[in-house]
A tleap script that builds the chain and sets N, CA, C and O, in Angstrom:
source leaprc.protein.ff14SB
mol = sequence {
  NMET THR ASP TYR LEU LEU GLU THR TRP GLY
  MET GLU GLY GLU PHE TYR ARG PHE TYR CYS
  ARG ALA THR VAL GLY GLY ASP PRO ASP ARG
  SER ARG TYR PHE GLU ALA THR ASP ARG ASP
  PRO PHE GLU ALA MET ILE ARG VAL LEU ARG
  ASP VAL GLU SER TRP ARG ALA GLY CARG
}
set mol.1.N position { 114.219 -66.845 15.742 }
set mol.1.CA position { 115.241 -66.224 14.939 }
set mol.1.C position { 115.708 -64.955 15.645 }
set mol.1.O position { 114.919 -64.216 16.234 }
set mol.2.N position { 116.989 -64.737 15.567 }
set mol.2.CA position { 117.512 -63.545 16.230 }
set mol.2.C position { 117.814 -62.445 15.219 }
set mol.2.O position { 117.202 -61.378 15.271 }
set mol.3.N position { 118.733 -62.682 14.315 }
set mol.3.CA position { 119.078 -61.688 13.302 }
set mol.3.C position { 118.493 -62.141 11.978 }
set mol.3.O position { 118.643 -63.303 11.600 }
set mol.4.N position { 117.829 -61.242 11.269 }
set mol.4.CA position { 117.296 -61.619 9.959 }
set mol.4.C position { 117.191 -60.401 9.060 }
set mol.4.O position { 117.072 -59.266 9.523 }
set mol.5.N position { 117.239 -60.671 7.741 }
set mol.5.CA position { 117.176 -59.586 6.774 }
set mol.5.C position { 116.723 -60.127 5.427 }
set mol.5.O position { 117.162 -61.192 4.993 }
set mol.6.N position { 115.847 -59.387 4.775 }
set mol.6.CA position { 115.443 -59.644 3.396 }
set mol.6.C position { 115.969 -58.482 2.574 }
set mol.6.O position { 115.709 -57.321 2.890 }
set mol.7.N position { 116.718 -58.797 1.503 }
set mol.7.CA position { 117.290 -57.737 0.682 }
set mol.7.C position { 117.296 -58.156 -0.783 }
set mol.7.O position { 117.227 -59.344 -1.096 }
set mol.8.N position { 117.378 -57.181 -1.673 }
set mol.8.CA position { 117.556 -57.507 -3.081 }
set mol.8.C position { 118.971 -58.000 -3.270 }
set mol.8.O position { 119.879 -57.645 -2.519 }
set mol.9.N position { 119.142 -58.826 -4.289 }
set mol.9.CA position { 120.437 -59.471 -4.489 }
set mol.9.C position { 120.641 -59.712 -5.974 }
set mol.9.O position { 119.671 -59.847 -6.719 }
set mol.10.N position { 121.861 -59.764 -6.400 }
set mol.10.CA position { 122.183 -60.002 -7.801 }
set mol.10.C position { 122.716 -58.731 -8.449 }
set mol.10.O position { 122.612 -57.638 -7.892 }
set mol.11.N position { 123.277 -58.893 -9.611 }
set mol.11.CA position { 123.888 -57.768 -10.328 }
set mol.11.C position { 122.876 -56.658 -10.618 }
set mol.11.O position { 123.216 -55.475 -10.598 }
set mol.12.N position { 121.638 -57.050 -10.886 }
set mol.12.CA position { 120.607 -56.070 -11.210 }
set mol.12.C position { 119.461 -56.076 -10.205 }
set mol.12.O position { 118.390 -55.534 -10.475 }
set mol.13.N position { 119.685 -56.682 -9.062 }
set mol.13.CA position { 118.645 -56.752 -8.037 }
set mol.13.C position { 117.481 -57.638 -8.432 }
set mol.13.O position { 116.348 -57.423 -8.003 }
set mol.14.N position { 117.771 -58.640 -9.258 }
set mol.14.CA position { 116.713 -59.495 -9.775 }
set mol.14.C position { 116.307 -60.623 -8.828 }
set mol.14.O position { 115.339 -61.334 -9.095 }
set mol.15.N position { 117.020 -60.788 -7.753 }
set mol.15.CA position { 116.719 -61.820 -6.759 }
set mol.15.C position { 116.487 -61.176 -5.404 }
set mol.15.O position { 116.765 -59.997 -5.185 }
set mol.16.N position { 115.972 -61.989 -4.515 }
set mol.16.CA position { 115.855 -61.604 -3.113 }
set mol.16.C position { 116.659 -62.606 -2.300 }
set mol.16.O position { 116.657 -63.805 -2.578 }
set mol.17.N position { 117.330 -62.097 -1.314 }
set mol.17.CA position { 118.124 -62.929 -0.410 }
set mol.17.C position { 117.561 -62.739 0.987 }
set mol.17.O position { 117.411 -61.614 1.465 }
set mol.18.N position { 117.253 -63.852 1.633 }
set mol.18.CA position { 116.790 -63.812 3.011 }
set mol.18.C position { 117.741 -64.639 3.837 }
set mol.18.O position { 118.068 -65.771 3.481 }
set mol.19.N position { 118.183 -64.071 4.942 }
set mol.19.CA position { 119.046 -64.844 5.827 }
set mol.19.C position { 118.707 -64.537 7.272 }
set mol.19.O position { 118.141 -63.493 7.600 }
set mol.20.N position { 119.074 -65.486 8.127 }
set mol.20.CA position { 118.829 -65.302 9.555 }
set mol.20.C position { 119.791 -66.157 10.355 }
set mol.20.O position { 120.458 -67.050 9.831 }
set mol.21.N position { 119.838 -65.857 11.621 }
set mol.21.CA position { 120.545 -66.692 12.588 }
set mol.21.C position { 119.490 -67.132 13.584 }
set mol.21.O position { 118.778 -66.307 14.157 }
set mol.22.N position { 119.396 -68.420 13.784 }
set mol.22.CA position { 118.402 -68.977 14.689 }
set mol.22.C position { 119.102 -69.655 15.862 }
set mol.22.O position { 120.180 -70.229 15.705 }
set mol.23.N position { 118.487 -69.586 17.024 }
set mol.23.CA position { 119.026 -70.233 18.220 }
set mol.23.C position { 118.029 -71.264 18.728 }
set mol.23.O position { 116.849 -71.239 18.381 }
set mol.24.N position { 118.524 -72.155 19.543 }
set mol.24.CA position { 117.667 -73.125 20.230 }
set mol.24.C position { 117.497 -72.638 21.653 }
set mol.24.O position { 118.476 -72.510 22.389 }
set mol.25.N position { 116.278 -72.369 22.041 }
set mol.25.CA position { 115.999 -71.924 23.402 }
set mol.25.C position { 116.675 -70.616 23.777 }
set mol.25.O position { 116.915 -70.362 24.958 }
set mol.26.N position { 116.982 -69.791 22.800 }
set mol.26.CA position { 117.620 -68.511 23.092 }
set mol.26.C position { 119.090 -68.614 23.465 }
set mol.26.O position { 119.700 -67.616 23.850 }
set mol.27.N position { 119.667 -69.802 23.356 }
set mol.27.CA position { 121.069 -70.028 23.718 }
set mol.27.C position { 121.976 -69.654 22.540 }
set mol.27.O position { 121.970 -70.351 21.525 }
set mol.28.N position { 122.750 -68.578 22.649 }
set mol.28.CA position { 123.599 -68.152 21.527 }
set mol.28.C position { 124.682 -69.170 21.159 }
set mol.28.O position { 125.222 -69.121 20.054 }
set mol.29.N position { 125.003 -70.090 22.075 }
set mol.29.CA position { 125.984 -71.129 21.770 }
set mol.29.C position { 125.388 -72.225 20.894 }
set mol.29.O position { 126.114 -73.046 20.334 }
set mol.30.N position { 124.071 -72.234 20.780 }
set mol.30.CA position { 123.383 -73.220 19.944 }
set mol.30.C position { 122.634 -72.467 18.848 }
set mol.30.O position { 121.404 -72.415 18.842 }
set mol.31.N position { 123.389 -71.890 17.932 }
set mol.31.CA position { 122.785 -71.120 16.851 }
set mol.31.C position { 123.341 -71.583 15.508 }
set mol.31.O position { 124.373 -72.248 15.424 }
set mol.32.N position { 122.610 -71.202 14.463 }
set mol.32.CA position { 123.017 -71.576 13.112 }
set mol.32.C position { 122.540 -70.498 12.138 }
set mol.32.O position { 121.514 -69.853 12.355 }
set mol.33.N position { 123.300 -70.320 11.074 }
set mol.33.CA position { 123.009 -69.342 10.033 }
set mol.33.C position { 122.277 -70.042 8.886 }
set mol.33.O position { 122.662 -71.138 8.479 }
set mol.34.N position { 121.229 -69.411 8.371 }
set mol.34.CA position { 120.452 -69.938 7.256 }
set mol.34.C position { 120.328 -68.862 6.189 }
set mol.34.O position { 120.266 -67.673 6.498 }
set mol.35.N position { 120.292 -69.290 4.920 }
set mol.35.CA position { 120.199 -68.339 3.824 }
set mol.35.C position { 119.529 -68.985 2.619 }
set mol.35.O position { 119.719 -70.173 2.357 }
set mol.36.N position { 118.744 -68.196 1.886 }
set mol.36.CA position { 118.154 -68.647 0.625 }
set mol.36.C position { 117.974 -67.444 -0.287 }
set mol.36.O position { 117.750 -66.323 0.171 }
set mol.37.N position { 118.078 -67.699 -1.591 }
set mol.37.CA position { 117.803 -66.665 -2.583 }
set mol.37.C position { 116.759 -67.188 -3.560 }
set mol.37.O position { 116.688 -68.386 -3.834 }
set mol.38.N position { 115.959 -66.280 -4.073 }
set mol.38.CA position { 114.918 -66.642 -5.026 }
set mol.38.C position { 114.432 -65.372 -5.713 }
set mol.38.O position { 114.635 -64.270 -5.205 }
set mol.39.N position { 113.801 -65.525 -6.851 }
set mol.39.CA position { 113.203 -64.363 -7.530 }
set mol.39.C position { 111.979 -63.856 -6.780 }
set mol.39.O position { 111.600 -62.693 -6.913 }
set mol.40.N position { 111.363 -64.735 -5.990 }
set mol.40.CA position { 110.181 -64.386 -5.194 }
set mol.40.C position { 110.619 -64.228 -3.735 }
set mol.40.O position { 111.141 -65.177 -3.151 }
set mol.41.N position { 110.420 -63.062 -3.141 }
set mol.41.CA position { 110.883 -62.856 -1.766 }
set mol.41.C position { 110.229 -63.807 -0.771 }
set mol.41.O position { 110.868 -64.234 0.190 }
set mol.42.N position { 108.964 -64.141 -0.993 }
set mol.42.CA position { 108.282 -65.047 -0.071 }
set mol.42.C position { 108.844 -66.461 -0.152 }
set mol.42.O position { 108.930 -67.152 0.864 }
set mol.43.N position { 109.228 -66.897 -1.348 }
set mol.43.CA position { 109.832 -68.227 -1.490 }
set mol.43.C position { 111.161 -68.298 -0.749 }
set mol.43.O position { 111.462 -69.305 -0.108 }
set mol.44.N position { 111.948 -67.246 -0.833 }
set mol.44.CA position { 113.224 -67.230 -0.110 }
set mol.44.C position { 112.986 -67.343 1.390 }
set mol.44.O position { 113.682 -68.091 2.078 }
set mol.45.N position { 112.000 -66.601 1.901 }
set mol.45.CA position { 111.707 -66.655 3.337 }
set mol.45.C position { 111.145 -68.016 3.743 }
set mol.45.O position { 111.506 -68.543 4.796 }
set mol.46.N position { 110.279 -68.581 2.930 }
set mol.46.CA position { 109.686 -69.887 3.241 }
set mol.46.C position { 110.753 -70.968 3.264 }
set mol.46.O position { 110.736 -71.834 4.138 }
set mol.47.N position { 111.682 -70.930 2.315 }
set mol.47.CA position { 112.745 -71.937 2.303 }
set mol.47.C position { 113.585 -71.874 3.568 }
set mol.47.O position { 113.937 -72.907 4.137 }
set mol.48.N position { 113.905 -70.661 4.010 }
set mol.48.CA position { 114.674 -70.514 5.241 }
set mol.48.C position { 113.866 -71.009 6.434 }
set mol.48.O position { 114.395 -71.724 7.286 }
set mol.49.N position { 112.608 -70.641 6.504 }
set mol.49.CA position { 111.768 -71.087 7.610 }
set mol.49.C position { 111.693 -72.608 7.676 }
set mol.49.O position { 111.783 -73.182 8.761 }
set mol.50.N position { 111.531 -73.261 6.543 }
set mol.50.CA position { 111.497 -74.736 6.525 }
set mol.50.C position { 112.817 -75.325 7.011 }
set mol.50.O position { 112.827 -76.306 7.754 }
set mol.51.N position { 113.932 -74.722 6.590 }
set mol.51.CA position { 115.242 -75.205 7.045 }
set mol.51.C position { 115.403 -75.034 8.554 }
set mol.51.O position { 115.931 -75.920 9.226 }
set mol.52.N position { 114.952 -73.903 9.085 }
set mol.52.CA position { 115.037 -73.665 10.526 }
set mol.52.C position { 114.172 -74.678 11.271 }
set mol.52.O position { 114.611 -75.245 12.271 }
set mol.53.N position { 112.962 -74.908 10.801 }
set mol.53.CA position { 112.071 -75.872 11.462 }
set mol.53.C position { 112.665 -77.273 11.450 }
set mol.53.O position { 112.589 -77.982 12.453 }
set mol.54.N position { 113.252 -77.680 10.337 }
set mol.54.CA position { 113.881 -78.995 10.261 }
set mol.54.C position { 115.067 -79.095 11.209 }
set mol.54.O position { 115.245 -80.111 11.882 }
set mol.55.N position { 115.873 -78.046 11.262 }
set mol.55.CA position { 117.038 -78.040 12.151 }
set mol.55.C position { 116.609 -78.160 13.599 }
set mol.55.O position { 117.181 -78.935 14.366 }
set mol.56.N position { 115.593 -77.384 13.970 }
set mol.56.CA position { 115.120 -77.426 15.362 }
set mol.56.C position { 114.476 -78.751 15.714 }
set mol.56.O position { 114.503 -79.167 16.872 }
set mol.57.N position { 113.892 -79.421 14.724 }
set mol.57.CA position { 113.269 -80.723 14.966 }
set mol.57.C position { 114.306 -81.846 14.955 }
set mol.57.O position { 113.980 -82.997 15.245 }
set mol.58.N position { 115.548 -81.513 14.621 }
set mol.58.CA position { 116.610 -82.517 14.637 }
set mol.58.C position { 116.639 -83.387 13.392 }
set mol.58.O position { 117.189 -84.488 13.420 }
set mol.59.N position { 116.057 -82.913 12.308 }
set mol.59.CA position { 116.042 -83.692 11.059 }
set mol.59.C position { 117.204 -83.360 10.195 }
set mol.59.O position { 117.346 -83.922 9.109 }
savepdb mol mol.pdb
quit
């Protein structure tokens, strides 16, 4: 992952938003943006990580 951030989100900050940009082999031409929101910050990060792993595995 190259750029990433976890922040509070929502009208009252009741959610957490995690997003990142991931590359394949460090090649910026082969990158993709991922994002998830959840009330639990760890769940938001885990969902993004699973999406990145699936993308890199070609699923």
